[in-house]
N, C-alpha and C positions, 0 to 999 in steps of 0.2 A: 390761499387755505380754504378749505370746506369744510371748518368746523361746525358752522352757522348752518350748514344746510345739509338736507335730507337725502340719503342716496338710496336709488332701488337697485337693489342685488338679484340679480338672476339667479336664482338658485334650484331651478329645473333645467336640463341639459335639453329635453324636448321642445322647451318652449321659451323663446325671448322676452316672452311678455308677462310673465311671471314673475313677480317682483316682491319683497320685502325689504321694509322699512329696517335700515342699519346705522344707527347713533355712530356718531365721531367716537364717542366716548366708549363704545362696545369695542371697534376696533384697537384701542389702544390695552384692551385687556386681554387680547389673545396672546400666547405664546409665541407665533410666528410675524416675520416681516412683512408688512402688504406695503405694495406699491401699487399707484393710480396711474399709468402711461398713458401718456398720449398719442396720436401718429406721428408728431415730430421727434418722438423718444422723450419730450419732457417729464418730469415726474410730477402730475397733477395734485397727489396728493401721499404721504407716507404717515406710519403710524410710528409711535415713540420705538416700539422694538425693532423696526429699521433702523433706528438711527443709534440704540443702544449697539445694534449687531454690526453695525459698518463704522461705529465709533465717531459720528459727525454728531453736531448739532443741528437743530431741526432747519435754521434759516439756513446754513451751510448745505445741507442735503437737499432741501427743495431747491435749489437754485442750479444742480447738478443735472445731465440727463441722465436717462436710464441706462445709457451705451457707457457713461463713464464710469458706471458700475459694473456693468455684464459687458468685458473689454471684445467679447466677441461681435456685438453687435454693431461694433465699429464700422464691420464690413457691409455696405448696404444690400449685397444680394442676401448674407444671411440675416439683416434686420427685416428685410423684405418677407422673407419664407417664415420667418417667427410671428411676423403681426399677421400672415395670411392665416396659419394654423391655430392662432392664437384665436381670431375671430371663426373658427368654426365651434358648433354648439356644443361639444364634447371638449373643447378646449386642447391644450396641451401639457405633457407632464414631463420634464427633463432635469437633469443634474448637471450642473456649470459651476463656475467659480466666480466670486463675486471678490471685487477689491473695495479692501476698506482705507480710512481714511491715511493712515500708516504705510501704507501701499502693502500690508499683507495679503494674500491672495487666501480667501476660505472657501472649502467645499459647500455649496448650497444644492437643493433640491425646487424646484420652481414648477409651480403650476398656476399658467395662465390659460385665462378666458376671457371672453367679451362681457362688455360691461358699457350699458347704453344710459347715456346721462344728457337730457336736455338735447335732445335729436343725434347725438354725436357717438359715434363708437370709441369705449376706452378699454384698454386692457388691464384686467385685476391681475396683479402677481402676487402671490401669496408664496413666500419664500421661509424656506427651514433651513436655519443652522445646522450642519449634519456633521459637524466636527465631533460632538460628542457622539452620536449615532457611531460615526468612524471609527473613533476611537474603542467604543464598547464591542463593534465588530472584530477591529482587529486585536482587542485582547480574548475575544471569544475565539478565533482563528490560530491564537496561540496558544492559548488552552488544549485547544482542538489538537493543534498540532503536538502538543507536551502529552497530550493523552494517548493520541496514537503512537508517540516514539515508545512509551511506557508502556503499553499493551503488546506491541508489534513487536519490543524486545524482552518481553517477557516468557520466563521458562514455565508458564502456565497455560493451561487451553482455555480461551475466554471466547465466549460466544453471546450474542444479543439475540432473543427472539421478542416477538411483538405478541400481542395478545391472541394472535391468530396463530401460535408455533411456528411463524415464518422467520426464519433467519434473517436478521439486519445486519449482522458483521460476526466474522469470526476471524481470528486473528490467524498470523501465518502457520503457528504450531500447527493449529487445528486443520487449516487448509494441507500443510505437508502430512500428516498423519493419514488424513481422508483420502489424500490424493486429488483434491477439488481444487478449480480455481476459484479466483475470487469473485469472478461473474457468475459461475455456477452457484455457487453458495448462496451468493445472495438471493434470498427468495423460496430457498429450501422451507418445505412443511418440516419441522419435526416427526412427524407421524410418517411421512414417507422416506425420512433420511435415514432414522435408526432402524437397526434391525428386530425384529420382534422375538426377541428371546429374553431370558430374564434380564440383564443388563440394560438391555435398550427398554424394557418397558419400566424398571427401575428408573431410568434419566426422565421418561415421559412422566411418570407417577411424579417425581422430584419437581420437575418444571409445574404441573397439573396444580399441585400442591402448593406452590407459590403462588400462584396466579389468582388460586380460588381465597388463600388465606389473607395474601396479601404479608404475608411474614417468610423470614428466609427459611431456608429448607437444607439439610445438608446431608452426605449420605458417603458411604466407600462404596466404590464399583469398579471391577475388575473387566477391562477394557482390553479387547484382541484387536489390534492393527497388523493384518498380514502375519508376520511371524512373531512380531511382538506383542508382549503381554506385560499389561500395565495394572497397578492399583491406583485408582484415581478418589482423591477426596473432593466430591463435588459440592460445590454450595450455591444455589441460588438465591438470588437477590432481587426483591421488585423494585421496577424505579416508575416514582410518579411525574406527572405533569404539576402544573401549577394549581391546577382544580384540585389535587389530591386524587386523581385517578390513576391507578395502575396504565402505564403505556408500553412496557417491556419486562422482560426477566433477565439479568445480567446471569448468564452462568459463567462460574471460573470451576474450572479442575485440575489439582494439585498432584506430580504423580508421586506417590508416597513409595511408589516399589521399594526402593532402597531401604526405606526408613522400616518397612517391614520385615524385610529379608535382616537387617540389623535385628530387628526384634525377636525374629526366629533364631537367630544364631545365638541373641540371649538367652532365648529360652532354652535352646537347645543345651548352652554351653552350663546353664543353672543346673539342668536336669542330670548331665554328668556329673557335675560338683556334687549333686545330691545322691547320686548314683557313687561318688566315691566317698562321700562321707559315709555312707550306710555300710559301704565294704568294710570300711576301715572302722568303724563302729561295731559290724559284726564279727572282725578279725579281732579286735578289743575284746571282746564278749568271748569268741572262742579262747582265746588267750586267757582270758580271767578263768575261763572255765577251765582249761588244762591247768593250770597252777592250782585251782582250788584241789582239783581232783589229786595233783600231784603231792599238795603239803598236806592232805587232807589222809591219802591213802598210804602214801609212800613216809612222810616225815612222822605222820601221827603213827603209822605203824611201828616204824622204828624207836620213836619214843615209848610207845605201849612195850613194846620187847623188853626195853630198859629197864622199865619199872619193872615189869614180872620176873626179872634177872635179879634186880636188886630185893625184891620179897625174899627171893630164895636164898639167897646170901645171908641176910637178915634170918631165916628160918633155920638154917645151917649151921650157924654159927653157935659156937658155945657157951651163948649169952655173955659175952663181954659187954656191957654197958656201953661203951666208946662206939664197937660196929655196930649195935643197935640204933643208938642215937643218929650214928653219920646215916645209917641205912634210913631212917626215919627221914632225916633232913633232905636228900637226896631223891627219896619219892616222892615229897611235899614239892621239891623245883620242879620236879620231871611232872606233876601235876598241871603243876600251875603252866609250863610250858605247852603242857597238850592243849589248854584250855585257849592257852596264846594262839596256838595252831588252828584249833577251829575258829576262833572269831575271825581271825585273817581270813581262812578259808571262805568263813559265812559272808565276810565284808567283801571279797571278791567275786561271790557268786553263792548265793544260798543255794542247799541242796534241795530245797523244796519247790526252786524252780523247776527241778526234773520231774517234779509230779503234777503240775499242771498249775493252772492261774488261781484258782480257788485255794488249794492249800498255802501258795506261796504268797497269797493275799491274808490269808488268816495269819500265816507267820510273820509279815508286814504290820498287821493291827497289832499284836500281841508285844510286838518289839516295842512298836510305837506307844503303848500304854505302858509300857515299862519303863521308859526311857523319859519320856513326857510326863507322865500322871494326869492324861487328859481320857477321859472315857472317849472310846472309838465303836462304833457298832457298825459292822458288816452285813450286808443283806446280800446274798447270792440266790441266782434259779434252783429252786430245790427239784423240778420236774424235770428240767432238759438242762444236760451237763454242757459246759464251757469249753469246748475245744478247740484250740489255736495251736498251731505251729510253734515252735520253741521260739523263734524269732519274734513273733507277735506277742507270746507271754514274755519273753524279756523287756521287750517295749513298753508293755503296759505295767509291768512293774515296775520298771524305773521312771515312770511319769509319775505312778503314785509316790513311789517312795519321794520322790523329788518334791512334790505337791505336801504330804505330810513334812517334811524338812522345811518346808515353807511355814507351814500352820504352827510347828513348834517354835519357828524364830522369831516368827512375826505377826502371827494372828492374835498371840493372846488369849484362845479359844480353852472352853470347857467342855466343850462337846463336837465330835466330830463324827460322820458317818460316810460311809462307802457304801454305794448302792450301783449292782451291777445288773444290767440286763439284757436278755439276747433276744433277739427275734428272727428272723428265717434271713434277712439281709444285712444285720449290721448288730454290733456291741454297742451297750450305749453304759458306760460309767460316769457316776456323779459323786464327786468328793466334795461335801459342803461340813462348813464351820458356823459356830457363833461366834467367831471372832469380829475384832475390833472393825473390820473391812477396809474400802480405800476409795480413792477418787480415780473412777478408769483414767482420767486424764491426765493423771499425774503420773503415770506409767512411763517408766523412761524406756526408749525405743531398744536403748541397749541393754536391757534385763537379761542378764544370762540364764536366769533360773526359767523363765519363761520362754525365751528364745531357744532353749534347751529343747522345752518340753513340746513347743511346737515344730519343731525340726526333727523331732522323733516321730510325731504324729506324721507328718509329711512325708516322711520314708513310707509309710504303712499305708498313705491316701488318706489317711484318718483328717479328723478336725477338730479342733481346741474350743470353747465356748467359755469364758472368763465372764460371771455377772460377781459385781460387788458395789455397795456402799459403805461408808463409814459409820459404823453404829449395826449394821445390820449383815455382818459375816459375808462370808464369799462363798461361790458354787463355780466348781471347777468341771466342765462336763465333756468327755471324750467320746466321740463317735469314729467308730473303728469297723469300716463294709467287710464283712467276711469274705469276701473275696480275696482281702490281704493276708488270709490265715494260709494260702498258700503259700511255699518258698519260693 
C-alpha cells in the first residue's frame, strides 16, 4: 500500500519529468476509480472509489491483478498492446467493461497513461463508471425518438432555424409541400429559400422579431404551394441553451384554411339571416302600413258615413224622444268605434311616419309625455332637414319608441332628452334620461329589448352605444351612416 508514500504524477503530456505531489487522501476524494498497475498487471494502488465501484473491500481488490477486472487483458497480445500504448506520452483512452465482485459486467471509460515511480514505469488508470451516463444517453435518445415521432407525424408544419437563419430541421410535411429532400433542406438559409413577396417577408420578419426580442411571435400567413393555397397560423418560439442564450427558433405552422372557410360560411349564413330578418321585418312593416291604411281609410270612412246617416235620421224624425235618444246613443258608440280604429291604426303605423323623421319623433315625444307624465325635450337640426328613406325612418322610430318604453318601465326618470344631429356622413341620435341607471355588467345577454335595438341598427349598418351608471341615468347613442338611407 502506498498510503505513506508521496507520488509524483506526470501532469504534462509533453514531458515525463514534470511532476506534482499527489497525496493518497486526495486520490480518495475524486469521483473516478484509480488503479496503479505494474508491468506484470498487478495492482500496486487502488483508491476507495475503485473498491466502491467494483464491490470489493480494499484487501480483496489489492490482491487481484488488473486482468481479473479487465477481462480483455487476459489475452497476452492485447495486454502487450495496451501496455505499449499506455507508455506513450499522450497515453490512451478507450471504453471497456469491468467485472464486479458479484460477476456483473459494467461499462467503463478508461484513461491510461505512464506513471514513473522509483525508476520504474507504472500505468495510471483513471476509470469512470459510465452506467449513469449511458442511462442518461439512452433516455435522451428515447426522448429524441419520441420527439421525432411526434413531430414527423404531426399535422403541423415544423421547422427549426439557427441564429443565422439556417434551417436545422424540417418535418416531412414541410419537405412534402416544398418538394425538397431532407439533405437539401438542412442548411437552407431562410433568406434564400423564401419568396420575396408579402408572405415571405412576413415570415422573415416573424422569425427575425423572435430572434431579436427573445419572445414568441405569431401571425397568419396565406401560403401558396403550387396549386394549393393555405392559411397558416405560424408561431415562432425561441429556444435557449443552458447559459440562457438563444440558439435556435422553432417555427410551427398550423393549417387553419378549413377553419377560415367555416368562419366565412358562418359569416355568410349570418348575413343571409340578417337579410331574411330585414326582409321579414320590412314585410311586416309594409303589412302594418297596409292594414293601418285599410282600417283608417276604409273602415273609418264607413263608420263616418254611418254616423252621418244617423245624424240625418235624427234630424228628419218628427222629434219622437225615443228615436232621438237611440240615435244619440248610436252616434256615441260610433264615435267611440272611430277612436278605437284610429288608435289601432296608429299603433300599427302612425301616420306621422309618412311625413318624415322629425314629425314622427315629435309625435312620439308628445305621446310619451302624455302617457308617462315625464318631461321630454326634442332637439333637431333647424338648418339642415333630415331626409331618410322610409325604411330608415321606420327603423329609427321603432328604436326610439323601444327606448322610451324602457325608460317608462324601468328608469323612473323625470327628464328625458332626444337630440338629433346630422353631418354629411352620419346621423347621430342621443336619448338621455336622469333615471336610476344600471350596471352595464349586469345586463343579460338575452335582453330582448336591447337585442332588438341592436339588430334593427345592424340591418342599416348602424351602431348602438349604451352608457349607464347606477344613479347617473342612461344614455343611448345611435349612429346611422347616411349611405344607409338608400333603399
